[in-house]
N, C-alpha and C positions, 0 to 999 in steps of 0.2 A: 504494500500500500504506500509506503514511504516513497519508493521509486516512482510509482504511478503519480503521486501528488507532485513530486518534483518535475516530472515530465509535463504534466498539465500546466504547471506554473512556469515552465521553461526555465528551470533553475538547475544549474550544474554545479558540481563540487560540494564541498562541505559548507555548512552554515558558518557564518562569521569569518570566512576566509577570503571572500571577494565581494565587491559592491553588488554584483548581480545576484549572488546568493543572499545577501542581506535584504535586498529589495524583495526577492521571492519569499523570504521568511516573513517579512512584514505583511506582504499580500496574503499569505496563508493565515497568519494570526488574525488579520482583519476579516477574512472570510469566515473563520471559525467564530469570531466575536459576533459578526452579523447574524450568523445562524442561531447562536444562543440568544441574541437579542430578539430575533423573530419569534423563536419558541417561547420566550419570556412573555411577549405581548399576546401571542396566540392562546397560551394557557393561563394567563394571569398570574404568573409566578415571577419571583425576582430572578435576576441574572444568576445569582448564586444557587438558588433553589433548582434552576434548570441544570446547572453543573452537577449538583448533588444527585439529582434524579438520574442523569445520564451515567454518572459514576456507579450508582447502585445497579442500574441495568447492565452495565458492562461486567461488573463483578458477578452478578447473578448468571450471566451467560458464560462466565468462565474466561473473561479477557482481562484478568488482573495483571 
């Protein structure tokens, strides 16, 4: 999944080693943040409640 995400964002190399990688990392974090914010508004939860519920779901499914 990590390689797929880097490919979609057109990011090569390791994070924090090049300007292009840093920009890609910021884009990825912004995308995740926007998704969490969307879910927050959709379900009437706080930003942190969405993160907590997603974490619980991942743990329940065995992705710890």
